[in-house]
A tleap script that builds the chain and sets N, CA, C and O, in Angstrom:
source leaprc.protein.ff14SB
mol = sequence {
  NMET PHE ASN GLY ASP GLU LEU ARG ARG PHE
  ILE ALA GLN ALA SER TRP VAL ALA VAL ASN
  ASP TYR GLU GLY ARG MET LEU CYS ASP ARG
  THR GLY LEU SER LEU ALA ASP ILE SER ALA
  GLN VAL ARG GLY LEU ILE VAL THR LEU GLY
  GLU HIE GLY CYS ASP VAL TRP GLU GLY GLY
  ALA ALA ALA ARG VAL ALA GLY THR ALA ALA
  THR ALA VAL VAL ASP PRO THR GLY CYS GLY
  ASP ALA PHE ARG ALA ALA LEU LEU HIE GLY
  LEU SER GLN GLY TRP PRO LEU GLN ARG CYS
  ALA GLN LEU GLY ASN ARG MET GLY ALA LEU
  LYS ILE ALA VAL ARG GLY PRO GLN ASN TYR
  GLN LEU GLY ASP LEU LEU CSER
}
set mol.1.N position { -31.317 5.147 -6.788 }
set mol.1.CA position { -31.880 4.059 -5.998 }
set mol.1.C position { -31.549 4.129 -5.347 }
set mol.1.O position { -32.410 4.157 -4.468 }
set mol.2.N position { -30.384 4.227 -4.885 }
set mol.2.CA position { -29.298 4.195 -3.290 }
set mol.2.C position { -29.130 6.050 -3.081 }
set mol.2.O position { -29.290 6.735 -4.091 }
set mol.3.N position { -28.882 6.590 -2.037 }
set mol.3.CA position { -28.546 8.194 -1.739 }
set mol.3.C position { -27.414 8.382 -1.472 }
set mol.3.O position { -26.434 7.700 -1.772 }
set mol.4.N position { -27.466 9.147 -0.999 }
set mol.4.CA position { -25.628 9.413 -0.976 }
set mol.4.C position { -24.177 9.084 0.396 }
set mol.4.O position { -22.999 9.351 0.633 }
set mol.5.N position { -26.034 7.920 1.242 }
set mol.5.CA position { -25.692 8.246 2.875 }
set mol.5.C position { -24.868 6.912 2.618 }
set mol.5.O position { -23.783 6.643 3.135 }
set mol.6.N position { -25.671 6.029 1.612 }
set mol.6.CA position { -25.436 4.895 1.278 }
set mol.6.C position { -24.797 4.325 0.348 }
set mol.6.O position { -24.837 3.116 0.120 }
set mol.7.N position { -24.354 4.893 -0.073 }
set mol.7.CA position { -23.950 4.634 -1.871 }
set mol.7.C position { -22.192 4.831 -1.085 }
set mol.7.O position { -21.297 4.100 -1.508 }
set mol.8.N position { -21.907 5.803 -0.027 }
set mol.8.CA position { -20.681 5.861 0.974 }
set mol.8.C position { -20.511 4.974 1.637 }
set mol.8.O position { -19.434 4.378 1.643 }
set mol.9.N position { -21.417 4.673 2.300 }
set mol.9.CA position { -21.356 3.375 3.035 }
set mol.9.C position { -21.093 2.093 1.914 }
set mol.9.O position { -20.474 1.299 2.621 }
set mol.10.N position { -21.169 1.704 1.091 }
set mol.10.CA position { -21.152 1.238 -0.355 }
set mol.10.C position { -19.610 1.103 -0.348 }
set mol.10.O position { -19.097 0.193 0.303 }
set mol.11.N position { -19.070 1.729 -0.850 }
set mol.11.CA position { -17.489 2.041 -1.556 }
set mol.11.C position { -16.930 1.897 0.244 }
set mol.11.O position { -15.854 1.346 0.476 }
set mol.12.N position { -17.623 2.342 1.165 }
set mol.12.CA position { -16.262 1.850 2.291 }
set mol.12.C position { -16.030 0.746 2.257 }
set mol.12.O position { -14.835 0.452 2.217 }
set mol.13.N position { -17.044 -0.368 2.259 }
set mol.13.CA position { -17.201 -1.648 2.569 }
set mol.13.C position { -16.844 -2.300 1.318 }
set mol.13.O position { -16.959 -3.516 1.162 }
set mol.14.N position { -16.497 -1.662 0.602 }
set mol.14.CA position { -15.392 -1.838 -1.211 }
set mol.14.C position { -13.565 -2.263 -0.772 }
set mol.14.O position { -12.851 -1.776 0.104 }
set mol.15.N position { -13.287 -3.285 -1.738 }
set mol.15.CA position { -12.231 -3.550 -2.655 }
set mol.15.C position { -11.982 -2.771 -3.708 }
set mol.15.O position { -11.111 -1.993 -4.097 }
set mol.16.N position { -13.337 -3.352 -4.164 }
set mol.16.CA position { -12.979 -2.471 -6.095 }
set mol.16.C position { -14.091 -1.528 -6.280 }
set mol.16.O position { -15.092 -1.685 -5.581 }
set mol.17.N position { -14.049 -0.684 -7.029 }
set mol.17.CA position { -14.783 0.211 -7.450 }
set mol.17.C position { -15.207 -0.097 -9.279 }
set mol.17.O position { -14.315 0.081 -10.108 }
set mol.18.N position { -16.063 -0.376 -9.555 }
set mol.18.CA position { -16.188 -0.756 -10.739 }
set mol.18.C position { -17.434 0.340 -11.762 }
set mol.18.O position { -18.460 -0.315 -11.576 }
set mol.19.N position { -17.842 1.491 -12.621 }
set mol.19.CA position { -18.414 2.319 -12.840 }
set mol.19.C position { -18.546 2.600 -14.535 }
set mol.19.O position { -17.514 2.754 -15.189 }
set mol.20.N position { -19.778 2.650 -15.133 }
set mol.20.CA position { -19.641 3.371 -16.297 }
set mol.20.C position { -18.634 4.916 -16.055 }
set mol.20.O position { -18.207 5.208 -14.938 }
set mol.21.N position { -18.296 6.033 -17.650 }
set mol.21.CA position { -18.633 7.101 -17.389 }
set mol.21.C position { -19.899 8.073 -16.900 }
set mol.21.O position { -20.015 9.171 -16.355 }
set mol.22.N position { -20.672 7.160 -17.348 }
set mol.22.CA position { -22.122 7.871 -16.199 }
set mol.22.C position { -22.485 7.703 -14.578 }
set mol.22.O position { -23.197 8.150 -13.679 }
set mol.23.N position { -21.620 6.878 -14.836 }
set mol.23.CA position { -22.501 5.654 -13.041 }
set mol.23.C position { -21.189 6.703 -12.521 }
set mol.23.O position { -21.682 7.810 -12.300 }
set mol.24.N position { -19.952 6.707 -12.305 }
set mol.24.CA position { -19.003 7.652 -12.348 }
set mol.24.C position { -19.225 8.914 -11.367 }
set mol.24.O position { -18.917 9.221 -10.216 }
set mol.25.N position { -20.169 9.667 -12.822 }
set mol.25.CA position { -20.639 11.334 -12.169 }
set mol.25.C position { -21.955 10.829 -11.262 }
set mol.25.O position { -22.441 11.442 -10.312 }
set mol.26.N position { -22.363 9.656 -11.766 }
set mol.26.CA position { -23.859 9.823 -10.755 }
set mol.26.C position { -23.544 10.137 -9.409 }
set mol.26.O position { -23.885 11.079 -8.693 }
set mol.27.N position { -22.569 8.805 -9.148 }
set mol.27.CA position { -21.527 8.932 -8.182 }
set mol.27.C position { -20.687 9.367 -7.418 }
set mol.27.O position { -20.247 8.875 -6.379 }
set mol.28.N position { -20.347 10.710 -8.142 }
set mol.28.CA position { -19.809 11.381 -7.742 }
set mol.28.C position { -20.844 12.654 -7.578 }
set mol.28.O position { -20.494 13.589 -6.859 }
set mol.29.N position { -21.850 12.680 -8.105 }
set mol.29.CA position { -22.580 13.923 -7.564 }
set mol.29.C position { -23.664 13.526 -6.092 }
set mol.29.O position { -24.029 14.360 -5.262 }
set mol.30.N position { -24.051 11.890 -6.085 }
set mol.30.CA position { -24.236 11.618 -4.697 }
set mol.30.C position { -23.582 11.280 -4.116 }
set mol.30.O position { -23.983 10.250 -3.574 }
set mol.31.N position { -22.305 11.655 -3.734 }
set mol.31.CA position { -22.079 11.360 -2.655 }
set mol.31.C position { -21.111 12.171 -2.276 }
set mol.31.O position { -20.420 11.964 -1.279 }
set mol.32.N position { -20.980 13.213 -3.086 }
set mol.32.CA position { -19.490 14.593 -2.894 }
set mol.32.C position { -18.286 14.007 -3.101 }
set mol.32.O position { -17.326 14.718 -2.806 }
set mol.33.N position { -17.998 12.709 -3.601 }
set mol.33.CA position { -16.646 13.230 -4.007 }
set mol.33.C position { -16.306 12.558 -4.803 }
set mol.33.O position { -16.755 11.532 -5.315 }
set mol.34.N position { -15.075 13.419 -4.994 }
set mol.34.CA position { -14.235 13.136 -6.489 }
set mol.34.C position { -13.910 11.615 -6.837 }
set mol.34.O position { -14.302 10.705 -6.107 }
set mol.35.N position { -13.203 11.403 -7.944 }
set mol.35.CA position { -13.140 10.225 -8.639 }
set mol.35.C position { -11.525 10.351 -7.577 }
set mol.35.O position { -10.682 9.454 -7.551 }
set mol.36.N position { -11.462 11.144 -7.103 }
set mol.36.CA position { -9.740 10.931 -6.188 }
set mol.36.C position { -10.070 10.132 -4.998 }
set mol.36.O position { -9.435 9.414 -4.226 }
set mol.37.N position { -11.001 10.424 -5.096 }
set mol.37.CA position { -12.092 11.076 -3.066 }
set mol.37.C position { -11.769 9.451 -2.907 }
set mol.37.O position { -10.853 8.949 -2.256 }
set mol.38.N position { -12.979 8.650 -3.841 }
set mol.38.CA position { -13.097 7.420 -3.884 }
set mol.38.C position { -12.432 6.310 -3.934 }
set mol.38.O position { -12.637 5.391 -3.142 }
set mol.39.N position { -11.260 6.258 -5.198 }
set mol.39.CA position { -10.659 5.816 -4.872 }
set mol.39.C position { -8.877 5.832 -4.545 }
set mol.39.O position { -7.802 5.603 -5.098 }
set mol.40.N position { -9.453 6.268 -3.269 }
set mol.40.CA position { -7.859 5.928 -1.881 }
set mol.40.C position { -8.326 5.691 -1.186 }
set mol.40.O position { -7.784 5.067 -0.273 }
set mol.41.N position { -9.860 6.082 -1.143 }
set mol.41.CA position { -10.735 4.763 -0.305 }
set mol.41.C position { -10.353 2.987 -0.403 }
set mol.41.O position { -10.423 2.331 0.636 }
set mol.42.N position { -10.041 2.454 -1.439 }
set mol.42.CA position { -10.844 1.683 -2.479 }
set mol.42.C position { -9.331 0.939 -2.408 }
set mol.42.O position { -8.499 1.492 -1.689 }
set mol.43.N position { -8.957 -0.231 -3.089 }
set mol.43.CA position { -7.768 -1.274 -3.149 }
set mol.43.C position { -7.755 -0.283 -5.298 }
set mol.43.O position { -6.738 -0.102 -5.967 }
set mol.44.N position { -8.545 -0.079 -5.524 }
set mol.44.CA position { -9.153 0.718 -6.823 }
set mol.44.C position { -10.439 0.982 -7.329 }
set mol.44.O position { -11.577 0.569 -7.105 }
set mol.45.N position { -9.805 1.956 -8.227 }
set mol.45.CA position { -11.351 2.034 -9.373 }
set mol.45.C position { -11.579 1.858 -10.468 }
set mol.45.O position { -12.394 2.488 -9.794 }
set mol.46.N position { -11.714 1.710 -11.272 }
set mol.46.CA position { -12.749 1.701 -12.898 }
set mol.46.C position { -13.936 1.954 -13.403 }
set mol.46.O position { -15.039 1.408 -13.354 }
set mol.47.N position { -13.303 3.282 -14.104 }
set mol.47.CA position { -14.458 4.115 -14.886 }
set mol.47.C position { -14.327 3.481 -16.858 }
set mol.47.O position { -13.370 3.831 -17.549 }
set mol.48.N position { -15.110 2.849 -17.242 }
set mol.48.CA position { -14.571 2.703 -18.409 }
set mol.48.C position { -15.724 3.634 -19.126 }
set mol.48.O position { -16.815 4.057 -18.743 }
set mol.49.N position { -14.936 3.761 -20.406 }
set mol.49.CA position { -15.286 4.909 -21.318 }
set mol.49.C position { -15.550 4.336 -22.336 }
set mol.49.O position { -14.979 4.762 -23.339 }
set mol.50.N position { -16.424 3.254 -22.486 }
set mol.50.CA position { -16.398 2.789 -24.539 }
set mol.50.C position { -15.532 2.885 -25.051 }
set mol.50.O position { -14.481 2.623 -24.465 }
set mol.51.N position { -15.517 3.289 -26.342 }
set mol.51.CA position { -14.427 2.351 -27.391 }
set mol.51.C position { -13.353 3.061 -26.603 }
set mol.51.O position { -12.483 2.248 -26.287 }
set mol.52.N position { -13.029 4.589 -26.060 }
set mol.52.CA position { -12.047 5.250 -25.655 }
set mol.52.C position { -11.385 4.321 -23.979 }
set mol.52.O position { -11.117 5.035 -23.014 }
set mol.53.N position { -11.242 3.065 -23.891 }
set mol.53.CA position { -11.064 2.836 -22.464 }
set mol.53.C position { -11.285 2.576 -21.241 }
set mol.53.O position { -12.225 1.918 -20.798 }
set mol.54.N position { -10.534 3.020 -20.721 }
set mol.54.CA position { -11.096 2.769 -19.343 }
set mol.54.C position { -10.348 3.680 -18.557 }
set mol.54.O position { -9.681 4.262 -19.413 }
set mol.55.N position { -10.027 4.195 -17.391 }
set mol.55.CA position { -9.113 4.982 -15.477 }
set mol.55.C position { -9.143 3.421 -15.104 }
set mol.55.O position { -9.926 2.471 -15.065 }
set mol.56.N position { -8.238 3.641 -14.936 }
set mol.56.CA position { -7.996 3.073 -13.792 }
set mol.56.C position { -7.431 3.899 -12.580 }
set mol.56.O position { -6.552 4.713 -12.863 }
set mol.57.N position { -7.800 3.802 -11.336 }
set mol.57.CA position { -7.725 4.785 -10.152 }
set mol.57.C position { -6.691 4.125 -9.570 }
set mol.57.O position { -6.423 2.993 -9.972 }
set mol.58.N position { -6.054 4.632 -8.685 }
set mol.58.CA position { -6.074 4.107 -8.037 }
set mol.58.C position { -3.966 4.807 -6.304 }
set mol.58.O position { -2.749 4.796 -6.489 }
set mol.59.N position { -4.786 5.185 -5.120 }
set mol.59.CA position { -4.423 6.103 -4.632 }
set mol.59.C position { -4.311 6.842 -5.166 }
set mol.59.O position { -3.331 7.456 -5.588 }
set mol.60.N position { -5.623 6.961 -5.283 }
set mol.60.CA position { -6.274 8.837 -6.298 }
set mol.60.C position { -5.265 9.352 -7.086 }
set mol.60.O position { -4.719 10.454 -7.037 }
set mol.61.N position { -5.066 8.287 -7.916 }
set mol.61.CA position { -4.256 9.592 -9.278 }
set mol.61.C position { -4.782 8.006 -9.926 }
set mol.61.O position { -5.023 6.979 -9.291 }
set mol.62.N position { -4.839 8.206 -11.150 }
set mol.62.CA position { -5.826 8.432 -12.942 }
set mol.62.C position { -5.050 7.489 -13.674 }
set mol.62.O position { -3.956 8.020 -13.869 }
set mol.63.N position { -5.076 6.485 -14.116 }
set mol.63.CA position { -4.465 5.701 -15.581 }
set mol.63.C position { -4.502 5.800 -15.964 }
set mol.63.O position { -5.218 6.782 -15.770 }
set mol.64.N position { -4.323 5.750 -17.644 }
set mol.64.CA position { -5.752 6.297 -18.938 }
set mol.64.C position { -5.445 5.132 -19.606 }
set mol.64.O position { -4.418 5.388 -20.235 }
set mol.65.N position { -5.859 3.695 -19.867 }
set mol.65.CA position { -5.490 2.583 -20.522 }
set mol.65.C position { -6.966 2.447 -21.856 }
set mol.65.O position { -8.153 2.149 -21.987 }
set mol.66.N position { -5.662 2.955 -22.631 }
set mol.66.CA position { -6.434 2.726 -24.339 }
set mol.66.C position { -7.571 1.655 -24.620 }
set mol.66.O position { -7.454 0.564 -24.061 }
set mol.67.N position { -8.349 1.818 -25.209 }
set mol.67.CA position { -9.564 1.330 -25.331 }
set mol.67.C position { -8.609 0.374 -26.778 }
set mol.67.O position { -7.621 0.625 -27.469 }
set mol.68.N position { -9.614 -0.792 -26.669 }
set mol.68.CA position { -9.185 -2.072 -28.177 }
set mol.68.C position { -10.066 -1.545 -29.933 }
set mol.68.O position { -11.212 -1.135 -30.112 }
set mol.69.N position { -9.020 -1.774 -30.878 }
set mol.69.CA position { -10.580 -1.605 -31.671 }
set mol.69.C position { -11.496 -2.024 -32.643 }
set mol.69.O position { -11.139 -2.259 -33.797 }
set mol.70.N position { -12.636 -2.132 -32.263 }
set mol.70.CA position { -13.760 -2.936 -32.191 }
set mol.70.C position { -13.549 -3.605 -34.079 }
set mol.70.O position { -12.959 -2.949 -34.937 }
set mol.71.N position { -14.246 -5.118 -34.356 }
set mol.71.CA position { -13.472 -5.337 -35.385 }
set mol.71.C position { -15.458 -4.880 -36.823 }
set mol.71.O position { -15.876 -4.654 -37.959 }
set mol.72.N position { -15.764 -5.063 -35.425 }
set mol.72.CA position { -17.163 -4.093 -35.902 }
set mol.72.C position { -17.499 -3.780 -34.908 }
set mol.72.O position { -17.007 -4.228 -33.873 }
set mol.73.N position { -18.891 -2.502 -34.972 }
set mol.73.CA position { -19.927 -2.659 -33.620 }
set mol.73.C position { -21.315 -3.358 -34.481 }
set mol.73.O position { -21.706 -2.961 -35.579 }
set mol.74.N position { -21.821 -4.293 -33.818 }
set mol.74.CA position { -23.180 -5.268 -34.039 }
set mol.74.C position { -23.978 -5.278 -32.618 }
set mol.74.O position { -25.169 -5.585 -32.663 }
set mol.75.N position { -23.411 -4.970 -31.402 }
set mol.75.CA position { -24.289 -5.184 -30.562 }
set mol.75.C position { -23.819 -4.490 -29.230 }
set mol.75.O position { -23.945 -5.598 -28.709 }
set mol.76.N position { -23.330 -3.569 -28.027 }
set mol.76.CA position { -23.301 -3.360 -27.162 }
set mol.76.C position { -23.666 -3.807 -26.457 }
set mol.76.O position { -22.816 -4.038 -25.597 }
set mol.77.N position { -25.248 -4.389 -26.071 }
set mol.77.CA position { -25.146 -5.043 -25.278 }
set mol.77.C position { -24.397 -5.931 -24.597 }
set mol.77.O position { -24.165 -6.830 -25.405 }
set mol.78.N position { -23.898 -6.183 -23.587 }
set mol.78.CA position { -22.951 -6.361 -22.505 }
set mol.78.C position { -21.806 -6.287 -22.443 }
set mol.78.O position { -20.810 -6.557 -21.771 }
set mol.79.N position { -22.174 -5.842 -23.331 }
set mol.79.CA position { -20.390 -5.299 -22.961 }
set mol.79.C position { -20.030 -5.163 -21.599 }
set mol.79.O position { -19.402 -6.007 -20.959 }
set mol.80.N position { -20.508 -3.914 -21.110 }
set mol.80.CA position { -19.075 -4.609 -19.286 }
set mol.80.C position { -20.624 -5.305 -18.591 }
set mol.80.O position { -21.278 -4.538 -17.885 }
set mol.81.N position { -21.052 -6.447 -18.768 }
set mol.81.CA position { -20.640 -7.352 -18.178 }
set mol.81.C position { -19.492 -8.007 -18.646 }
set mol.81.O position { -18.796 -8.546 -17.786 }
set mol.82.N position { -19.090 -8.090 -19.975 }
set mol.82.CA position { -17.149 -8.559 -20.505 }
set mol.82.C position { -16.150 -8.235 -19.544 }
set mol.82.O position { -15.370 -8.815 -18.788 }
set mol.83.N position { -16.604 -6.656 -19.988 }
set mol.83.CA position { -14.818 -6.020 -19.347 }
set mol.83.C position { -14.674 -6.561 -17.491 }
set mol.83.O position { -13.670 -6.773 -16.811 }
set mol.84.N position { -16.074 -6.636 -17.164 }
set mol.84.CA position { -15.805 -6.737 -15.578 }
set mol.84.C position { -15.626 -8.445 -15.037 }
set mol.84.O position { -15.395 -9.043 -13.985 }
set mol.85.N position { -15.940 -8.818 -16.727 }
set mol.85.CA position { -16.076 -10.688 -16.413 }
set mol.85.C position { -14.482 -10.820 -16.339 }
set mol.85.O position { -14.051 -11.718 -15.616 }
set mol.86.N position { -13.457 -9.912 -17.102 }
set mol.86.CA position { -12.004 -9.973 -17.655 }
set mol.86.C position { -11.383 -9.529 -16.154 }
set mol.86.O position { -10.425 -9.954 -15.508 }
set mol.87.N position { -12.346 -8.512 -15.912 }
set mol.87.CA position { -11.374 -7.708 -14.766 }
set mol.87.C position { -11.904 -8.893 -13.500 }
set mol.87.O position { -10.908 -9.608 -13.398 }
set mol.88.N position { -12.621 -9.261 -12.829 }
set mol.88.CA position { -12.486 -10.095 -12.008 }
set mol.88.C position { -11.966 -11.358 -12.817 }
set mol.88.O position { -12.214 -12.373 -12.165 }
set mol.89.N position { -11.358 -11.627 -13.962 }
set mol.89.CA position { -10.310 -13.351 -13.584 }
set mol.89.C position { -9.461 -12.448 -13.290 }
set mol.89.O position { -8.887 -12.656 -12.221 }
set mol.90.N position { -9.097 -11.307 -13.962 }
set mol.90.CA position { -7.128 -10.712 -13.962 }
set mol.90.C position { -7.376 -10.866 -12.218 }
set mol.90.O position { -6.679 -11.686 -11.620 }
set mol.91.N position { -8.441 -10.005 -11.422 }
set mol.91.CA position { -7.937 -9.608 -10.269 }
set mol.91.C position { -7.699 -10.989 -9.474 }
set mol.91.O position { -6.885 -11.105 -8.559 }
set mol.92.N position { -8.567 -12.065 -9.979 }
set mol.92.CA position { -8.262 -13.285 -9.443 }
set mol.92.C position { -7.352 -13.922 -9.136 }
set mol.92.O position { -7.085 -14.509 -8.087 }
set mol.93.N position { -6.327 -13.723 -10.990 }
set mol.93.CA position { -5.196 -13.994 -10.833 }
set mol.93.C position { -3.935 -13.543 -9.956 }
set mol.93.O position { -2.814 -14.011 -9.759 }
set mol.94.N position { -4.437 -12.740 -9.648 }
set mol.94.CA position { -2.830 -11.023 -9.134 }
set mol.94.C position { -2.380 -10.527 -10.110 }
set mol.94.O position { -1.234 -10.094 -10.234 }
set mol.95.N position { -3.371 -10.537 -11.041 }
set mol.95.CA position { -3.051 -8.776 -11.911 }
set mol.95.C position { -3.064 -7.918 -11.909 }
set mol.95.O position { -4.113 -7.306 -12.109 }
set mol.96.N position { -1.444 -7.069 -11.591 }
set mol.96.CA position { -2.168 -5.627 -11.774 }
set mol.96.C position { -3.209 -4.921 -13.123 }
set mol.96.O position { -3.328 -4.930 -14.348 }
set mol.97.N position { -4.077 -4.091 -11.321 }
set mol.97.CA position { -4.987 -4.142 -12.614 }
set mol.97.C position { -5.412 -3.625 -13.445 }
set mol.97.O position { -6.518 -3.835 -13.943 }
set mol.98.N position { -4.125 -2.354 -13.968 }
set mol.98.CA position { -3.890 -2.105 -15.604 }
set mol.98.C position { -3.835 -3.064 -16.622 }
set mol.98.O position { -4.297 -2.662 -17.690 }
set mol.99.N position { -3.440 -4.127 -16.613 }
set mol.99.CA position { -2.980 -5.719 -17.472 }
set mol.99.C position { -4.358 -5.732 -16.887 }
set mol.99.O position { -4.485 -4.617 -17.394 }
set mol.100.N position { -5.447 -5.923 -16.334 }
set mol.100.CA position { -6.649 -6.528 -15.853 }
set mol.100.C position { -8.330 -5.604 -16.541 }
set mol.100.O position { -9.433 -6.050 -16.859 }
set mol.101.N position { -7.825 -4.396 -16.525 }
set mol.101.CA position { -8.573 -3.190 -17.287 }
set mol.101.C position { -8.291 -3.653 -19.013 }
set mol.101.O position { -9.202 -3.856 -19.816 }
set mol.102.N position { -6.970 -3.742 -19.288 }
set mol.102.CA position { -6.188 -4.447 -21.121 }
set mol.102.C position { -7.111 -5.525 -21.279 }
set mol.102.O position { -8.014 -5.753 -22.084 }
set mol.103.N position { -6.689 -6.064 -20.398 }
set mol.103.CA position { -8.427 -7.973 -21.045 }
set mol.103.C position { -9.426 -6.745 -20.959 }
set mol.103.O position { -9.503 -5.729 -21.650 }
set mol.104.N position { -9.838 -6.992 -20.354 }
set mol.104.CA position { -11.647 -6.065 -20.003 }
set mol.104.C position { -11.549 -5.296 -21.217 }
set mol.104.O position { -12.210 -5.984 -21.995 }
set mol.105.N position { -11.112 -4.243 -21.900 }
set mol.105.CA position { -10.639 -3.531 -22.917 }
set mol.105.C position { -10.898 -4.101 -23.439 }
set mol.105.O position { -12.079 -3.809 -23.630 }
set mol.106.N position { -10.488 -5.597 -24.429 }
set mol.106.CA position { -9.945 -6.461 -25.128 }
set mol.106.C position { -11.181 -7.152 -25.565 }
set mol.106.O position { -11.477 -7.394 -26.735 }
set mol.107.N position { -12.191 -7.583 -24.023 }
set mol.107.CA position { -13.349 -8.296 -24.061 }
set mol.107.C position { -14.528 -7.099 -24.825 }
set mol.107.O position { -15.362 -7.207 -25.724 }
set mol.108.N position { -14.308 -6.540 -24.388 }
set mol.108.CA position { -15.754 -5.547 -24.097 }
set mol.108.C position { -15.877 -5.120 -26.408 }
set mol.108.O position { -16.771 -5.107 -27.254 }
set mol.109.N position { -14.493 -4.893 -26.374 }
set mol.109.CA position { -14.257 -4.884 -28.399 }
set mol.109.C position { -14.716 -6.505 -29.037 }
set mol.109.O position { -15.273 -6.515 -30.134 }
set mol.110.N position { -14.512 -7.596 -28.454 }
set mol.110.CA position { -14.752 -8.820 -29.006 }
set mol.110.C position { -16.084 -8.715 -29.281 }
set mol.110.O position { -16.668 -8.607 -30.359 }
set mol.111.N position { -16.622 -8.779 -27.772 }
set mol.111.CA position { -18.446 -8.658 -27.125 }
set mol.111.C position { -18.767 -7.956 -27.880 }
set mol.111.O position { -19.780 -8.413 -28.409 }
set mol.112.N position { -18.267 -6.250 -28.648 }
set mol.112.CA position { -19.532 -5.632 -29.155 }
set mol.112.C position { -19.658 -6.463 -31.360 }
set mol.112.O position { -20.143 -5.956 -32.372 }
set mol.113.N position { -19.007 -7.708 -31.144 }
set mol.113.CA position { -18.929 -7.548 -32.895 }
set mol.113.C position { -20.034 -8.809 -33.159 }
set mol.113.O position { -20.072 -9.577 -34.120 }
set mol.114.N position { -21.172 -8.737 -31.629 }
set mol.114.CA position { -21.612 -10.201 -32.181 }
set mol.114.C position { -22.893 -9.343 -31.399 }
set mol.114.O position { -22.973 -8.489 -30.516 }
set mol.115.N position { -23.934 -10.184 -32.368 }
set mol.115.CA position { -25.571 -9.460 -31.303 }
set mol.115.C position { -25.700 -10.088 -30.225 }
set mol.115.O position { -24.776 -10.848 -29.937 }
set mol.116.N position { -26.720 -9.998 -29.399 }
set mol.116.CA position { -26.848 -10.034 -27.937 }
set mol.116.C position { -25.877 -10.201 -26.928 }
set mol.116.O position { -24.701 -10.000 -27.232 }
set mol.117.N position { -26.230 -10.601 -25.551 }
set mol.117.CA position { -25.829 -9.946 -24.345 }
set mol.117.C position { -24.092 -11.463 -24.135 }
set mol.117.O position { -22.865 -11.458 -24.025 }
set mol.118.N position { -25.242 -12.435 -24.202 }
set mol.118.CA position { -23.928 -13.934 -23.796 }
set mol.118.C position { -24.336 -14.202 -24.560 }
set mol.118.O position { -25.455 -14.001 -24.087 }
set mol.119.N position { -24.594 -14.625 -25.742 }
set mol.119.CA position { -24.924 -15.941 -26.802 }
set mol.119.C position { -23.669 -15.895 -26.999 }
set mol.119.O position { -23.641 -16.918 -27.683 }
set mol.120.N position { -22.573 -15.558 -26.972 }
set mol.120.CA position { -21.566 -15.396 -27.711 }
set mol.120.C position { -20.453 -16.048 -27.182 }
set mol.120.O position { -20.181 -15.511 -26.108 }
set mol.121.N position { -19.230 -17.494 -27.589 }
set mol.121.CA position { -17.999 -17.696 -26.661 }
set mol.121.C position { -16.678 -16.883 -27.582 }
set mol.121.O position { -16.481 -16.433 -28.711 }
set mol.122.N position { -16.164 -17.000 -26.635 }
set mol.122.CA position { -14.826 -16.645 -26.710 }
set mol.122.C position { -14.122 -17.794 -26.986 }
set mol.122.O position { -13.628 -18.508 -26.114 }
set mol.123.N position { -14.096 -17.880 -27.487 }
set mol.123.CA position { -13.406 -19.173 -28.768 }
set mol.123.C position { -13.462 -18.758 -29.671 }
set mol.123.O position { -12.529 -18.462 -30.417 }
set mol.124.N position { -15.103 -18.571 -29.909 }
set mol.124.CA position { -15.715 -18.022 -31.560 }
set mol.124.C position { -14.984 -16.918 -32.219 }
set mol.124.O position { -14.475 -16.890 -33.339 }
set mol.125.N position { -15.049 -15.761 -31.037 }
set mol.125.CA position { -14.097 -14.388 -30.839 }
set mol.125.C position { -13.305 -14.491 -31.789 }
set mol.125.O position { -13.433 -14.072 -32.939 }
set mol.126.N position { -11.964 -15.397 -31.036 }
set mol.126.CA position { -10.564 -15.480 -31.004 }
set mol.126.C position { -10.260 -15.479 -32.352 }
set mol.126.O position { -9.539 -14.665 -32.928 }
set mol.127.N position { -11.063 -16.790 -33.016 }
set mol.127.CA position { -10.823 -17.647 -34.128 }
set mol.127.C position { -11.386 -16.542 -35.421 }
set mol.127.O position { -11.352 -16.901 -36.598 }
savepdb mol mol.pdb
quit
């Protein structure tokens, strides 16, 4: 949808960038930047990797945050939204980025066990 110049401008204006692995590859291809390059321009870059967790990039260096095992795999629709909601919650609390990502991984694992993108309640998932 956006060309490399537009994407580089968005990155320059961002504090945080969160993408899935496919989006991350496309972002790098279109901008000509590596993930390390992108992470050096923002406070943090998060690349989600499904059940494998995510990579958290800060200052050009990556750390893998392990995934959380799901109790069931029912419907992946909305897992990215659940991850990002948890990520934003943690950031709003001032948590370190890796802790935010751990919560995001847990929320994605909880969400995938329920059919539908937004029709679950967190209390129901934790019980």
